[in-house]
Structure formats: C-alpha cells, structure tokens
C-alpha positions as CSV (number, residue, x, y, z in Angstrom):
1,D,0.0,0.0,0.0
2,M,1.5,3.3,-1.2
3,M,0.2,5.3,1.8
4,N,1.4,2.8,4.3
5,W,5.0,2.7,3.0
6,R,5.1,6.5,2.9
7,R,4.0,6.5,6.6
8,F,6.7,4.0,7.4
9,A,9.3,6.1,5.7
10,A,8.1,9.2,7.6
11,S,8.5,7.5,11.0
12,Y,12.0,7.6,12.4
13,A,11.0,5.1,15.1
14,K,9.7,2.5,12.6
15,V,12.7,3.0,10.3
16,H,15.2,2.8,13.1
17,A,13.6,-0.3,14.6
18,W,13.5,-2.1,11.2
19,L,17.2,-1.3,10.4
20,A,18.3,-2.3,13.9
21,K,17.0,-5.8,13.2
22,H,19.8,-6.2,10.6
23,H,22.7,-5.6,13.1
24,I,24.6,-4.0,10.3
25,Q,27.4,-2.5,12.2
26,E,28.1,-5.7,14.1
27,K,28.0,-7.8,10.9
28,L,30.3,-5.4,9.1
29,E,32.8,-5.5,11.9
30,K,32.8,-9.3,11.9
31,S,33.0,-9.6,8.1
32,D,36.0,-9.1,5.8
33,G,34.6,-5.7,5.1
34,L,31.6,-6.5,2.8
35,I,28.1,-7.8,3.7
36,R,24.9,-8.3,1.8
37,I,21.6,-7.9,3.6
38,T,18.5,-9.5,1.9
39,N,14.9,-8.3,2.6
40,F,16.5,-5.0,3.4
41,L,13.4,-2.9,3.7
42,P,9.7,-3.8,4.0
43,D,8.5,-5.2,0.7
44,A,6.0,-2.3,0.2
45,V,8.9,0.2,0.5
46,A,11.0,-1.6,-2.1
47,H,8.1,-1.8,-4.6
48,G,7.3,1.9,-3.9
49,A,10.9,2.8,-4.7
50,L,10.9,0.7,-7.9
51,R,7.6,2.2,-9.1
52,A,9.1,5.7,-8.6
53,M,12.3,4.8,-10.5
54,R,10.4,3.3,-13.4
55,A,8.2,6.3,-13.6
56,I,11.1,8.7,-14.2
57,P,11.3,9.8,-17.9
58,R,14.5,8.7,-19.6
59,D,15.4,12.3,-20.4
60,A,15.2,13.2,-16.7
61,W,18.2,10.9,-16.0
62,T,21.7,12.3,-16.2
63,R,24.2,10.4,-18.2
64,T,27.2,9.7,-16.0
65,A,30.1,8.7,-18.2
66,A,33.8,9.1,-18.8
67,P,36.5,7.2,-20.7
68,R,39.5,5.7,-19.0
69,N,41.9,8.7,-18.4
70,L,44.3,8.6,-15.5
71,Q,44.9,12.4,-15.7
72,V,41.3,13.2,-14.6
73,N,39.5,10.0,-13.7
74,N,40.7,6.5,-12.6
75,V,38.2,4.4,-14.5
76,A,35.9,4.2,-17.4
77,H,32.2,4.2,-16.5
78,E,28.8,4.8,-18.0
79,F,25.3,4.7,-16.4
80,L,22.3,7.0,-15.8
81,S,21.9,8.7,-12.4
82,I,19.7,11.2,-10.5
83,K,21.1,13.0,-7.5
84,E,19.1,13.5,-4.3
85,Q,18.2,17.1,-5.1
86,Q,16.7,16.2,-8.5
87,A,14.9,13.0,-7.3
88,P,11.1,12.7,-7.1
89,A,9.6,12.8,-3.6
90,D,9.2,9.1,-3.3
91,L,12.9,8.4,-4.0
92,Q,13.9,11.1,-1.5
93,R,11.8,9.2,1.1
94,V,13.9,6.1,0.5
95,F,17.1,8.1,0.4
96,R,16.3,9.4,3.9
97,I,15.8,5.8,5.1
98,L,19.2,4.8,3.7
99,S,20.9,7.8,5.4
100,A,19.6,6.5,8.7
101,L,21.7,3.3,8.4
102,F,24.6,4.8,10.4
103,P,23.0,7.5,12.7
104,E,25.1,10.5,13.5
105,T,27.5,9.7,10.8
106,L,28.2,12.1,8.0
107,C,26.8,11.1,4.6
108,T,27.3,12.1,1.0
109,G,23.6,11.9,0.3
110,F,22.2,9.2,-2.0
111,S,21.6,8.9,-5.7
112,A,19.6,6.6,-7.9
113,A,21.1,4.7,-10.8
114,C,19.8,3.0,-13.9
115,Y,22.1,0.7,-15.9
116,A,21.0,-0.1,-19.4
117,Q,22.8,-1.9,-22.3
118,S,26.6,-1.7,-22.1
119,H,26.6,0.4,-18.9
120,H,29.4,-0.6,-16.5
121,I,32.2,0.6,-14.2
122,E,35.7,-0.5,-14.5
123,P,37.7,-1.8,-11.5
124,H,38.0,0.9,-8.8
125,D,38.2,1.2,-5.0
126,D,35.8,4.1,-4.2
127,K,38.5,6.2,-2.4
128,A,37.7,9.9,-2.4
129,Y,37.8,13.0,-0.2
130,T,34.6,15.1,0.2
131,D,34.2,18.6,1.7
132,V,31.3,18.7,4.1
133,F,29.9,22.1,5.2
134,L,28.7,22.0,8.8
135,P,26.2,24.9,9.1
136,E,25.9,24.9,12.9
137,E,29.7,25.3,13.3
138,G,30.1,27.3,10.1
139,I,33.1,25.3,9.0
140,T,33.9,23.0,6.0
141,L,35.3,19.6,7.0
142,L,37.5,17.5,4.8
143,C,36.2,13.9,5.0
144,S,36.9,10.5,3.4
145,R,34.5,7.9,2.1
146,D,34.4,5.2,4.7
147,I,31.4,3.0,4.0
148,A,29.7,2.4,0.6
149,V,26.0,1.4,0.4
150,I,24.3,0.0,-2.7
151,Y,20.5,-0.8,-2.5
152,Y,19.3,-3.0,-5.4
153,L,15.7,-2.6,-6.8
154,T,15.4,-4.8,-9.9
155,P,13.2,-7.9,-9.6
156,D,14.3,-11.2,-11.2
157,W,17.7,-10.0,-12.3
158,Q,19.9,-12.8,-13.7
159,A,23.7,-13.2,-13.8
160,D,23.7,-13.5,-17.6
161,F,22.1,-10.0,-17.8
162,G,25.5,-8.5,-16.7
163,G,25.4,-5.6,-14.3
164,V,27.0,-7.8,-11.6
165,L,28.9,-6.3,-8.7
166,R,32.2,-8.1,-8.8
167,D,34.2,-8.0,-5.6
168,L,37.8,-8.2,-6.7
169,Q,39.1,-8.7,-3.2
170,T,37.4,-12.1,-3.0
171,G,36.4,-12.8,-6.6
172,V,32.8,-13.2,-5.6
173,D,30.1,-11.9,-7.9
174,Y,27.0,-10.3,-6.3
175,V,24.1,-10.6,-8.7
176,P,21.7,-7.7,-8.0
177,Q,18.9,-9.1,-6.0
178,F,15.6,-7.1,-5.5
179,N,15.4,-5.5,-2.0
180,S,19.0,-6.4,-1.1
181,C,21.7,-4.1,0.1
182,V,25.5,-4.5,-0.2
183,I,27.6,-2.5,2.3
184,F,31.4,-2.4,2.3
185,K,34.3,-0.6,3.8
186,V,36.3,1.8,1.6
187,P,38.7,1.2,0.0
188,R,37.8,-2.1,-1.7
189,M,38.5,-3.0,-5.3
190,H,35.3,-3.9,-7.3
191,E,33.7,-3.4,-10.6
192,V,30.3,-3.5,-12.2
193,T,30.2,-5.7,-15.3
194,A,28.5,-4.4,-18.5
195,V,24.8,-4.9,-18.8
196,C,23.8,-7.1,-21.7
197,G,20.7,-6.9,-23.8
198,Q,17.5,-4.8,-23.2
199,H,17.5,-4.9,-19.4
200,E,17.4,-2.0,-17.0
201,R,19.0,-2.4,-13.6
202,Y,17.9,0.0,-10.8
203,S,19.8,0.8,-7.7
204,M,20.5,3.5,-5.1
205,Y,24.0,4.3,-3.8
206,G,25.9,6.6,-1.4
207,W,28.7,6.8,1.0
208,F,29.1,7.4,4.7
209,L,32.1,9.6,5.7
210,Q,34.7,10.0,8.4
211,P,36.5,13.3,9.1
212,G,40.1,13.5,7.9
213,Q,42.1,11.6,5.3
214,L,41.6,7.9,6.0
215,Y,43.9,6.9,3.2
216,S,46.1,8.4,0.4
217,L,44.6,8.9,-3.0
218,D,46.2,7.5,-6.2
219,V,49.0,9.7,-7.5
220,V,49.5,10.6,-11.2
221,D,52.4,12.9,-12.1
222,G,52.8,13.9,-8.5
223,K,49.2,14.9,-8.1
224,S,46.5,13.1,-6.1
225,V,43.6,11.9,-8.4
226,P,40.4,11.1,-6.6
227,Q,38.0,8.7,-8.2
228,Q,35.0,10.4,-9.7
229,Q,31.6,10.2,-8.0
230,Q,30.6,7.0,-9.8
231,Q,29.3,3.9,-8.2
232,Q,27.3,0.8,-8.4
C-alpha cells in the first residue's frame, strides 16, 4: 500500500527499529569488510521505490560517463543517475531511510542509478575525499568515504544480464537481488560488469564519511587523483 509505505518512511522510530534488526554495524565488523543484507526494507517500500524509479522519464536521468583517463579519472564508466536534489519525492523518502543506516555519521547523500545496455564501471576502490559544510559550526570539514552502500531494486535479475557487482578482493560476484543491500568498507576493489541486452537495472547508492584523510589517494604525475563520483 503506497500510503502505508510512505507512513513507514516518515516514521523515524519505525525505520530505526527495522534497520536495527539487521545488526549492520556488528555484521560489518565481523566480516572481511563486505556484507549483503536481503529483505533489506519492507516489501512495500522496495516496490514503492521501484515504481518511482520506473516512472522517471528517460530524459530526466543524467548520463554519468567518462573514458579511462588517469589524468582526470581513474576508471571508465557509464550509467544513468539522479542525485538526491533532483529526485522525485518518493525516491527522496527512500534516500532518507538509507541515510539512517549509520545514525550521527556524515553522509554524501544518496543517488539513484539506472544501468541499461553496455553500462558498467571498470575496477575501482571508491577512495575519495569530500568537503562537508557543517552549518551549525560554520566550517567545512574534509572527509573521506568510509562505507559504501548499494541498494538493489530490480526484480528477477539474472547473472547473464550482466550488471553484476564483482568484488575483486574475493572474486565473488554479487548478482543484483531485489530489495537487497550491499555494504562495504572503503577502499575495496570492485567493478560493475557491463549490462547485456535490453535490461534495465535500478539501484541506489551513497557513502558514509569520516573526518580527515583515512587513506592516500592515487597519485599521477605527482598529483592526487580522486576517483569520480561514480558507483554501483
């Protein structure tokens, strides 16, 4: 029921109680740095999010793409995306749920992604620095991506469709599973394989941050080169 899932999304208490059942922080600490949570949100929320993504006109999506060029960008990538500020209200409701995953932790905000034929991301590790403005303190804080989150929203996706999250640290392929969420510590080498055929793969993604420089960035010709804001 559309109204019910929106009421759920508007209730911090209900969202917090649901997410707490997954014990995400504990599982992440006990893992090798990557976990997958199935049945991540109530089914009605997942279907509401999927309906909202499918209703977005193709020309409203932004093409996010670049060739491989180490001078400006570590990896080749191509997919469609919509940032939080441009997203329809129902997607923003789900983004707010995702931002509650790690309470009181800084977050980049979330985006929606649509991968169609040939869309992919070459191997990369998600390392990047982000400036965060803290209005109450009136300061800008340099932060590092610390935890990546990808929420999958395509029903009945199959491995031979491509669009698989390949964890290069373990060699494990994570086939996008409807209403599942993959969460991992940054940096971690991974890629998204190219989508084959006339299939559209929907997901949401974002990063949680920690203040400071948690790692060094890749260096080309003596300059640090952060990876672009691409993902999953």
